[in-house]
C-alpha positions in Angstrom: 0.0 -0.1 0.2 1.5 3.3 -1.1 1.2 6.7 0.7 -1.3 8.4 -0.5 -0.5 11.6 0.3 3.3 10.5 -1.8 1.1 9.6 -4.6 -1.2 13.0 -4.7 2.9 15.3 -4.8 2.8 12.8 -7.8 -0.2 13.4 -9.7 -0.5 16.8 -8.9 3.5 17.0 -10.4 2.2 15.6 -13.5 -0.7 16.7 -14.2 -0.1 20.5 -13.3 2.8 20.2 -16.5 0.2 18.3 -18.6 -3.0 20.9 -17.5 0.1 23.8 -18.3 -0.2 22.2 -22.2 -3.9 22.3 -22.3 -5.3 19.3 -21.1 -8.9 19.6 -19.6 -8.6 16.4 -17.9 -5.8 17.2 -16.2 -6.4 20.5 -14.7 -10.9 18.8 -14.1 -8.2 15.8 -11.5 -6.2 18.4 -10.3 -9.7 20.1 -9.2 -10.5 17.2 -7.7 -7.2 17.2 -5.6 -8.2 19.8 -4.0 -11.9 19.8 -3.8 -11.2 15.9 -1.9 -8.7 17.2 0.4 -5.5 15.3 -1.1 -3.8 18.9 -1.5 -3.7 21.6 0.8 -6.0 19.9 3.8 -4.3 22.6 6.0 -6.0 26.1 5.2 -9.9 25.6 3.8 -9.8 28.6 2.4 -6.7 27.8 -0.5 -8.3 24.7 -1.1 -10.9 25.9 -2.7 -9.5 28.7 -4.1 -7.0 26.3 -5.7 -10.2 24.1 -6.7 -11.9 26.2 -8.2 -8.7 27.6 -10.0 -8.5 24.8 -11.4 -12.0 23.7 -11.9 -11.7 26.9 -14.4 -9.2 25.9 -15.8 -10.7 23.0 -16.8 -13.3 24.6 -18.1 -11.6 26.9 -20.2 -10.1 24.1 -22.1 -13.2 22.1 -22.1 -13.8 19.6 -19.6 -17.9 20.9 -19.3 -17.8 18.2 -15.7 -15.5 21.2 -14.6 -18.9 23.7 -14.3 -20.3 24.3 -11.2 -17.6 22.9 -9.3 -16.3 23.1 -6.5 -19.5 21.7 -4.8 -18.5 23.3 -1.3 -21.6 25.5 -1.1 -19.0 28.7 -0.3 -20.6 31.8 -2.2 -17.7 32.7 -5.0 -18.2 36.4 -3.5 -17.4 35.5 -0.4 -14.0 34.7 -0.8 -11.2 37.3 -1.3 -9.5 36.9 -4.6 -7.4 40.1 -4.2 -4.0 37.9 -4.0 -5.0 35.4 -6.7 -2.1 35.4 -9.3 -0.3 34.7 -5.8 -2.4 32.2 -4.4 -2.4 30.4 -7.7 1.5 30.2 -7.7 0.7 27.8 -5.4 -1.7 25.8 -6.3 0.3 24.6 -9.1 
């Protein structure tokens, strides 16, 4: 049995590379990793921002499954987007 956290970190590295080359499924999978708390489980606001970032990227790349994700119950307006660029660098 492998270490799930280590496996998620390895998956993140590969998904980021593929998503940055235009792979919608990889961007969606990154959103899922954040949504399910396999990445960044210590800061809920940051985790939700990262999940949204990757789901938005997946949607932009054509993945309709990403629409409306994450289903976290937190209205988009409730999150502070003032530091988005810096925050999202830590998401990838």
